C-alpha positions as CSV (number, residue, x, y, z in Angstrom):
1,M,140.8,-68.5,-43.1
2,P,138.6,-66.6,-45.1
3,L,135.6,-67.8,-46.8
4,R,135.1,-67.2,-50.6
5,S,132.0,-66.6,-52.0
6,H,130.8,-68.4,-55.0
7,K,128.1,-67.2,-57.8
8,W,125.5,-69.9,-58.6
9,I,124.4,-69.1,-62.1
10,V,120.9,-70.6,-62.6
11,R,120.2,-70.9,-66.7
12,D,116.2,-71.4,-67.6
13,G,116.0,-74.5,-69.4
14,P,118.7,-76.8,-71.3
15,R,121.7,-75.4,-72.4
16,K,121.7,-74.6,-76.2
17,R,124.2,-75.8,-78.9
18,P,125.5,-73.6,-80.8
19,I,124.2,-74.0,-84.6
20,R,126.7,-75.6,-87.3
21,P,126.2,-75.3,-90.9
22,S,124.9,-78.6,-92.1
23,P,127.3,-81.0,-93.9
24,Q,124.9,-82.9,-95.9
25,P,123.7,-81.4,-99.7
26,L,120.5,-79.3,-100.3
27,A,119.2,-82.0,-102.2
28,I,119.4,-84.4,-98.9
29,K,117.7,-82.0,-96.3
30,M,114.7,-81.6,-98.7
31,N,112.2,-83.7,-97.3
32,R,110.6,-86.5,-99.4
33,K,107.6,-84.1,-100.5
34,K,109.2,-82.0,-102.5
35,V,112.1,-84.5,-104.1
36,L,109.2,-86.1,-105.6
37,T,107.1,-83.1,-106.9
38,L,110.4,-82.2,-108.5
39,A,110.5,-86.1,-110.1
40,V,107.0,-85.8,-111.2
41,S,107.2,-82.3,-112.5
42,G,110.4,-83.1,-114.7
43,M,108.8,-86.6,-116.4
44,F,105.9,-84.3,-116.9
45,V,108.3,-81.9,-119.3
46,L,109.8,-84.6,-120.9
47,G,106.6,-86.6,-121.7
48,L,104.9,-83.5,-123.1
49,A,108.0,-82.5,-125.4
50,A,108.6,-86.4,-126.8
51,S,104.7,-86.0,-127.6
52,F,105.4,-82.8,-129.9
53,V,108.2,-85.0,-131.9
54,P,105.9,-86.5,-134.4
55,F,104.0,-83.1,-134.9
56,F,107.3,-81.3,-136.1
57,F,108.3,-84.4,-138.1
58,S,104.5,-84.0,-140.1
59,M,105.2,-80.7,-140.9
60,S,108.1,-81.8,-142.7
61,P,106.6,-84.5,-144.9
62,S,109.5,-86.8,-146.2
63,E,110.4,-86.7,-150.2
64,A,108.4,-89.8,-150.4
65,T,105.4,-88.5,-149.3
66,Y,105.9,-86.1,-151.3
67,N,106.3,-87.9,-154.5
68,S,102.8,-89.8,-154.1
69,L,101.0,-86.7,-153.8
70,T,98.9,-85.0,-157.0
71,T,100.3,-81.5,-156.9
72,V,98.3,-78.6,-158.6
73,D,99.9,-75.0,-159.3
74,L,97.6,-72.6,-158.1
75,R,98.6,-69.8,-160.0
76,N,97.0,-71.8,-163.1
77,I,93.5,-71.1,-161.0
78,E,92.2,-67.7,-161.3
79,N,89.2,-66.2,-159.6
80,S,85.6,-67.5,-161.2
81,Q,87.7,-70.7,-162.5
82,Y,87.9,-74.4,-161.6
83,L,90.0,-77.1,-162.1
84,Q,89.0,-81.0,-162.2
85,I,91.5,-84.0,-162.0
86,G,91.0,-87.4,-162.8
87,P,90.3,-89.7,-162.4
88,E,93.6,-91.7,-161.0
89,D,93.6,-95.1,-160.7
90,H,94.6,-95.5,-156.7
91,G,94.6,-99.5,-157.0
92,Q,90.8,-99.8,-155.3
93,S,89.2,-97.0,-156.2
94,L,89.1,-94.1,-158.8
95,T,88.9,-90.6,-157.3
96,S,88.3,-87.2,-159.3
97,W,89.1,-84.0,-157.5
98,L,87.6,-80.6,-157.9
99,I,89.1,-77.2,-157.1
100,L,87.6,-74.1,-157.8
101,R,88.5,-70.4,-156.7
102,T,85.1,-68.0,-156.4
103,R,85.3,-64.7,-157.5
104,N,86.5,-63.5,-154.5
105,G,89.6,-65.6,-154.3
106,Q,88.2,-68.4,-151.9
107,L,89.7,-71.5,-152.6
108,Y,87.4,-74.8,-152.2
109,V,88.7,-78.5,-152.7
110,Y,86.6,-81.3,-153.3
111,S,87.0,-85.2,-153.9
112,F,84.3,-87.6,-155.6
113,P,84.9,-91.3,-155.9
114,L,84.0,-93.4,-159.5
115,Y,82.7,-96.2,-160.5
116,K,82.7,-97.2,-164.3
117,S,83.1,-93.8,-165.1
118,R,80.3,-92.6,-163.2
119,Y,80.5,-90.1,-160.3
120,I,79.3,-91.6,-156.9
121,M,76.8,-88.9,-155.7
122,P,77.3,-88.0,-151.7
123,D,75.2,-90.8,-149.4
124,I,71.5,-89.4,-148.3
125,V,71.7,-87.5,-145.1
126,W,70.1,-91.3,-143.3
127,G,72.7,-93.7,-144.3
128,T,71.4,-94.4,-148.0
129,F,73.4,-94.8,-151.2
130,G,73.1,-91.6,-153.1
131,G,73.7,-93.0,-156.6
132,F,75.4,-92.1,-160.0
133,C,75.9,-88.8,-161.9
134,R,77.5,-88.7,-165.6
135,D,78.2,-85.3,-166.1
136,F,79.0,-83.7,-162.7
137,G,80.7,-80.6,-161.8
138,P,80.1,-76.5,-161.2
139,E,77.7,-74.3,-163.4
140,Q,79.3,-72.7,-166.1
141,D,79.0,-68.7,-167.5
142,G,81.2,-68.0,-170.5
143,G,84.1,-70.5,-169.5
144,Y,83.9,-69.2,-165.4
145,L,82.1,-70.0,-162.7
146,K,78.3,-69.0,-162.6
147,H,77.7,-66.6,-160.1
148,N,76.0,-68.1,-157.4
149,G,75.8,-70.9,-159.4
150,A,76.0,-74.3,-157.8
151,I,77.9,-77.9,-158.3
152,K,75.6,-80.3,-160.0
153,C,74.4,-83.2,-161.6
154,H,74.3,-81.9,-165.5
155,D,72.6,-85.5,-166.3
156,L,69.9,-84.6,-169.0
157,D,67.6,-87.4,-168.0
158,L,68.5,-86.7,-164.4
159,A,65.1,-87.8,-162.3
160,K,63.0,-85.2,-161.2
161,G,63.4,-85.3,-158.0
162,L,67.2,-85.1,-158.0
163,I,67.3,-81.9,-160.1
164,E,67.5,-80.0,-156.6
165,E,68.8,-82.0,-154.3
166,W,71.7,-82.8,-156.3
167,Q,73.1,-79.6,-156.4
168,W,75.4,-78.0,-154.1
169,S,76.7,-74.4,-153.5
170,Y,80.7,-73.6,-154.4
171,D,81.4,-73.8,-150.4
172,G,80.1,-77.8,-150.4
173,K,76.5,-77.0,-148.6
174,N,73.9,-79.2,-150.5
175,R,70.8,-77.2,-151.6
176,G,68.3,-79.6,-151.1
177,Q,66.6,-81.5,-148.1
178,Y,68.0,-84.8,-147.7
179,T,71.8,-85.0,-149.4
180,A,74.8,-85.1,-147.6
181,D,77.7,-82.0,-148.1
182,L,80.4,-82.6,-150.4
183,Q,83.7,-83.7,-148.6
184,A,87.2,-82.1,-149.0
185,P,90.1,-84.4,-149.4
186,D,93.1,-84.3,-147.6
187,F,95.3,-81.6,-148.8
188,T,98.3,-78.9,-147.8
189,I,99.6,-75.8,-149.6
190,E,103.0,-74.9,-149.6
191,G,102.9,-71.4,-151.5
192,N,101.6,-71.9,-155.0
193,T,101.6,-75.6,-154.8
194,L,98.8,-77.6,-153.4
195,F,99.5,-81.1,-152.9
196,L,96.2,-83.8,-152.5
197,V,97.2,-86.7,-150.9
198,K,96.1,-89.8,-152.5
199,K,94.4,-92.9,-150.5
């Protein structure tokens, strides 16, 4: 009986299994680090979007808010003119506003508290009470703002040391050495209307 020859196949290493498509969805195949990164990023985006909601609402004040404001038609204030409003009673204090437009069209708005029909002057730099003034406003020349003039106290009996100290340029900077600058109130402008916030 003839002998059959046999061929022996020698394989290098273990036999490899064929690669088959995974039935698992993509999210399951992702490792935990990637899933956590996506989750944190999503929460950050949602939180950022939510933080802008009050901002957008604040840009459109409600009708009730507009009704509580003092409005000024800016078309009535030409260059080198000013307007003083008040005093108005806000329950706890009286407030007067000064709105002026310089000769180059720059608009400035300032507010002043009053006590017994007297203006309360800005504090001394060190926090000391400034004092009172009965006649306060910008210098005039023929019914217009004086060129390079000042916003000042016009009281005739003003102490000598306060004559120069209680003067401010139209941009609110004090011309003295110790008194604070003028403060601008909260306001907004829409078109030709200025809205002053009552406090």
